[in-house]
C-alpha positions as CSV (number, residue, x, y, z in Angstrom):
1,M,-26.3,-0.1,15.5
2,F,-23.4,-2.1,16.9
3,W,-23.8,-4.8,14.4
4,Q,-23.7,-2.3,11.6
5,Q,-20.5,-0.8,12.9
6,V,-19.0,-4.4,13.1
7,V,-19.5,-4.9,9.5
8,N,-18.3,-1.4,8.5
9,A,-15.2,-2.1,10.6
10,I,-14.7,-5.4,8.8
11,W,-14.5,-4.3,5.1
12,L,-12.7,-1.1,6.2
13,G,-10.1,-3.1,8.2
14,A,-9.3,-5.4,5.1
15,V,-8.3,-2.3,3.2
16,Y,-6.1,-1.0,6.0
17,S,-4.4,-4.2,6.2
18,L,-3.9,-4.4,2.5
19,F,-2.4,-0.8,2.6
20,S,-0.1,-1.6,5.7
21,L,1.1,-4.9,4.3
22,G,3.4,-2.8,1.7
23,Y,4.8,-0.9,4.6
24,T,5.4,-4.1,6.5
25,L,7.1,-5.7,3.4
26,V,9.7,-3.0,3.0
27,F,10.4,-2.9,6.6
28,G,10.7,-6.4,7.0
29,V,13.1,-6.8,4.2
30,L,15.2,-3.3,4.3
31,G,14.5,-2.2,7.9
32,I,13.4,1.2,6.9
33,L,10.0,3.0,6.7
34,N,8.9,4.0,3.4
35,L,7.1,7.3,4.0
36,A,6.3,7.5,0.2
37,H,4.0,4.5,0.5
38,P,1.0,6.8,0.9
39,S,1.9,8.6,-2.3
40,L,1.8,5.3,-4.2
41,Y,-1.6,4.6,-2.7
42,M,-2.8,7.9,-4.0
43,W,-1.3,7.5,-7.4
44,G,-2.9,4.1,-7.7
45,A,-6.2,5.5,-6.9
46,F,-5.8,8.1,-9.7
47,I,-4.5,5.6,-12.4
48,G,-7.6,3.4,-11.7
49,L,-9.8,6.5,-12.3
50,M,-7.9,7.4,-15.4
51,C,-8.6,3.8,-16.7
52,V,-12.3,4.0,-15.9
53,N,-12.5,7.1,-17.6
54,A,-10.8,5.8,-20.7
55,G,-13.5,3.5,-20.8
56,L,-11.9,0.3,-19.4
57,P,-13.8,-2.0,-17.0
58,L,-13.2,-1.7,-13.2
59,W,-11.8,-5.3,-13.3
60,L,-9.3,-4.2,-15.8
61,A,-8.5,-0.9,-14.1
62,L,-7.7,-2.4,-10.9
63,P,-4.8,-4.7,-11.9
64,L,-3.4,-2.0,-14.4
65,A,-3.5,0.5,-11.2
66,M,-1.7,-2.1,-9.3
67,I,1.0,-2.7,-12.0
68,F,1.5,1.0,-12.3
69,S,2.0,1.5,-8.6
70,G,4.3,-1.4,-8.4
71,L,6.4,-0.1,-11.3
72,M,6.4,3.3,-9.5
73,G,7.7,1.7,-6.3
74,V,10.5,0.1,-8.2
75,L,11.5,3.5,-9.6
76,L,11.2,4.9,-6.2
77,D,13.6,2.5,-4.8
78,R,16.0,3.1,-7.6
79,I,16.0,6.7,-7.3
80,A,15.5,7.3,-3.6
81,F,16.9,4.3,-1.9
82,K,19.4,2.4,-3.8
83,T,22.3,4.7,-3.8
84,L,22.0,5.3,-0.1
85,R,21.8,1.5,0.4
86,D,25.0,1.0,-1.8
87,R,26.6,3.6,0.6
88,N,25.5,2.2,3.8
89,A,23.9,5.2,4.6
90,P,22.1,5.7,8.1
91,H,18.4,4.9,8.3
92,L,17.7,8.6,9.0
93,A,18.9,9.4,5.6
94,T,16.6,6.9,3.9
95,L,13.8,8.3,6.1
96,I,14.3,11.8,4.9
97,S,14.8,10.6,1.1
98,S,11.5,9.0,1.4
99,I,9.6,12.2,2.5
100,G,11.5,14.1,-0.3
101,A,10.0,11.5,-2.8
102,S,6.6,11.8,-1.1
103,I,6.4,15.5,-1.7
104,F,7.6,15.2,-5.2
105,L,4.9,12.7,-6.1
106,I,2.2,14.8,-4.4
107,S,3.5,18.0,-6.2
108,A,3.6,15.8,-9.6
109,A,0.0,14.7,-8.9
110,Q,-1.3,18.1,-8.3
111,G,0.5,19.1,-11.7
112,V,-1.2,16.3,-13.6
113,F,-4.6,15.9,-11.9
114,S,-4.8,19.4,-10.1
115,A,-5.6,19.6,-6.5
116,Q,-9.4,19.3,-6.7
117,V,-11.2,16.2,-5.5
118,S,-11.8,13.7,-8.5
119,R,-14.6,11.2,-8.4
120,F,-15.5,7.8,-10.2
121,P,-18.3,8.4,-12.6
122,F,-21.9,7.4,-11.4
123,G,-22.7,3.8,-12.1
124,V,-19.1,2.5,-12.6
125,F,-20.0,-0.2,-9.9
126,P,-23.7,-1.5,-9.3
127,V,-25.6,0.3,-6.6
128,K,-27.1,-2.9,-4.5
129,V,-27.6,-3.0,-0.9
130,F,-28.6,-6.1,1.1
131,T,-30.3,-6.2,4.4
132,L,-29.8,-8.9,7.0
133,G,-31.9,-7.9,9.9
134,P,-30.5,-4.6,11.5
135,V,-27.5,-4.8,9.2
136,T,-27.3,-3.3,5.7
137,I,-24.2,-3.9,3.5
138,T,-23.7,-2.8,-0.1
139,L,-22.4,-4.9,-2.9
140,L,-19.4,-2.7,-3.1
141,Q,-18.4,-3.4,0.5
142,I,-18.7,-6.9,-0.1
143,S,-16.6,-6.8,-3.2
144,I,-13.9,-4.6,-1.4
145,L,-13.7,-7.2,1.3
146,A,-13.5,-10.0,-0.8
147,I,-10.6,-8.6,-3.2
148,S,-8.7,-7.5,-0.3
149,L,-8.8,-10.9,1.7
150,A,-7.9,-12.6,-2.1
151,I,-5.0,-10.2,-2.5
152,M,-3.6,-10.9,1.0
153,L,-3.9,-14.7,0.5
154,F,-2.3,-14.4,-2.5
155,L,0.6,-12.5,-0.8
156,R,0.9,-15.0,1.9
157,W,1.1,-18.0,-0.4
158,L,3.7,-15.9,-2.7
159,L,5.8,-15.4,0.5
160,M,5.4,-18.8,2.2
161,G,4.8,-21.1,-0.8
162,T,7.2,-19.9,-3.6
163,K,11.0,-19.5,-4.2
164,L,10.5,-15.7,-4.3
165,G,9.2,-15.8,-0.9
166,Q,11.9,-18.0,0.5
167,A,14.4,-15.5,-1.2
168,T,12.4,-12.5,0.4
169,R,12.7,-14.1,3.9
170,A,16.3,-14.9,3.4
171,V,17.1,-11.3,2.4
172,A,14.9,-10.1,5.4
173,F,16.9,-12.2,7.7
174,N,20.2,-11.5,6.7
175,P,21.0,-9.9,3.3
176,V,24.7,-10.6,3.6
177,T,24.4,-14.3,4.2
178,A,21.7,-14.6,1.5
179,A,24.0,-13.0,-0.8
180,R,26.8,-15.5,-0.2
181,L,24.1,-18.2,-0.8
182,G,23.8,-17.0,-4.3
183,I,20.4,-15.1,-3.7
184,P,20.2,-11.9,-6.0
185,V,19.6,-9.5,-3.1
186,D,19.1,-6.4,-5.5
187,R,16.4,-8.4,-7.7
188,V,14.6,-9.3,-4.3
189,I,14.4,-5.9,-3.2
190,M,13.1,-4.8,-6.4
191,Q,10.5,-7.1,-6.2
192,T,9.7,-6.4,-2.7
193,F,9.1,-2.6,-3.8
194,F,7.1,-3.8,-6.7
195,L,4.8,-6.0,-4.4
196,A,4.3,-3.0,-1.8
197,G,3.6,-0.5,-4.5
198,A,1.1,-2.9,-5.9
199,L,-0.7,-3.3,-2.7
200,A,-0.8,0.4,-2.2
201,G,-2.2,0.9,-5.6
202,A,-5.0,-1.7,-4.8
203,A,-5.8,0.1,-1.5
204,G,-6.0,3.2,-3.2
205,V,-8.5,2.2,-5.9
206,L,-10.7,0.2,-3.3
207,L,-11.0,3.1,-0.9
208,G,-11.2,5.8,-3.8
209,L,-14.1,3.7,-4.8
210,A,-15.7,3.3,-1.1
211,F,-15.7,7.0,-0.5
212,N,-15.7,8.3,-4.0
213,A,-13.1,11.0,-3.2
214,I,-9.6,11.0,-4.9
215,S,-7.3,13.9,-4.5
216,P,-3.4,14.3,-4.3
217,F,-3.7,14.8,-0.5
218,M,-5.6,11.4,0.2
219,G,-2.4,9.9,1.3
220,G,-1.7,12.1,4.3
221,P,-4.3,10.5,6.6
222,M,-3.4,7.0,5.5
223,N,0.2,7.7,6.5
224,L,-0.7,7.7,10.2
225,K,-3.0,5.0,9.9
226,G,-0.3,2.7,8.3
227,L,2.2,3.5,10.7
228,T,-0.2,2.8,13.5
229,V,-0.9,-0.6,12.0
230,I,2.5,-1.8,11.6
231,V,3.6,-0.7,14.9
232,L,0.5,-2.1,16.6
233,G,0.9,-5.5,14.8
234,G,4.6,-5.6,14.8
235,L,7.2,-4.1,12.4
236,G,7.9,-6.4,9.6
237,N,5.2,-8.9,10.8
238,I,2.9,-9.9,8.0
239,E,0.2,-11.4,10.2
240,G,0.7,-8.5,12.6
241,A,-0.2,-5.8,9.8
242,V,-3.4,-7.8,9.1
243,L,-4.5,-7.8,12.7
244,G,-3.5,-4.3,13.3
245,G,-5.4,-3.2,10.3
246,F,-8.7,-4.8,11.7
247,I,-7.8,-3.7,15.3
248,L,-7.4,0.0,13.9
249,S,-10.7,0.0,11.8
250,F,-12.8,-1.2,14.7
251,S,-11.4,1.5,17.1
252,E,-12.0,4.1,14.4
253,V,-15.6,3.0,13.5
254,M,-16.7,2.6,16.9
255,S,-15.2,5.9,18.2
256,V,-17.0,7.8,15.3
257,A,-20.4,5.7,16.1
258,Y,-20.2,6.2,19.8
259,L,-18.2,9.2,20.4
260,S,-17.5,11.8,17.6
261,S,-16.1,11.7,14.0
262,D,-13.5,14.4,14.9
263,L,-11.9,11.6,17.0
264,R,-11.3,9.4,14.1
265,D,-7.6,10.5,13.6
266,A,-7.0,10.9,17.2
267,V,-7.7,7.2,17.8
268,S,-4.8,6.2,15.4
269,F,-2.5,8.5,17.4
270,V,-3.6,7.1,20.8
271,L,-3.2,3.6,19.7
272,L,0.3,4.4,18.4
273,L,1.2,6.1,21.6
274,I,-0.1,3.1,23.8
275,I,1.7,0.5,22.0
276,L,4.8,2.4,22.0
277,L,4.6,2.7,25.7
278,F,3.7,-0.8,26.8
279,R,4.5,-3.0,24.0
280,P,7.1,-1.5,21.6
281,N,7.5,-4.5,19.4
282,G,3.9,-4.8,18.7
283,L,1.5,-7.5,19.5
284,L,3.0,-10.1,17.1
285,G,6.3,-8.4,17.0
286,R,9.7,-9.9,17.3
287,S,13.0,-8.5,18.1
288,S,14.8,-6.1,15.6
289,A,17.4,-9.1,14.6
290,K,14.6,-11.1,13.4
291,R,12.4,-8.7,11.4
292,A,11.0,-11.3,8.8
């Protein structure tokens, strides 16, 4: 039973990390928490479902959902954050603005898709189970893990090995200095919101497939998980978000297996409380002066 839970935690942790990286990117560049991020995750799941229902293959539905969620992230920045940023509004104002945007996106999803739980049609992904001793794993779980890791590796290459990544890290370190060096700060911020939204959309489709339950309220539980992951790993730290995602998934899966399924969300809160009390900068966190 233990090794089965380890396998479950690995593929689930990969998706948690993928989702939380969007949180981390926005915080790393702007120093704000985008609490509308889970709503982009929810919309990404619905767009993926719409594409599949329209007859598109899953391998095409996933990138389309990512693109849509990314563009929605850019629109979110233009409407909810840019004006406040231009006016040097306090972080509390941007936090409230993101909450308002999240409420709007959830209400819009209810109006478009209804409040009922939607599901991917049967057979959209091959049902195949592999058995390795006492451990069983499905082809879907293997695919989710592989896709999540591939996206995360691509993101790391993008941030560490390209001019876009260099510009993003410069803006994260000091936007004023970056602007004086000729870096288009506003464009970098737009690209950051697009990447964050795309990551949320990918996580939405993958977890929507895994649990086959999509609703306008599916972002709520992920909100606490994402916040726990980025605080656990260190605010604004890419590697910390990946580490935190796997730590949270292991904690949740083991608590469900050996204690009670009712404790799943409580584990997130307890981890968040512990890290805030004993290591507020996170396991791999840096000081607020060096978020990137």
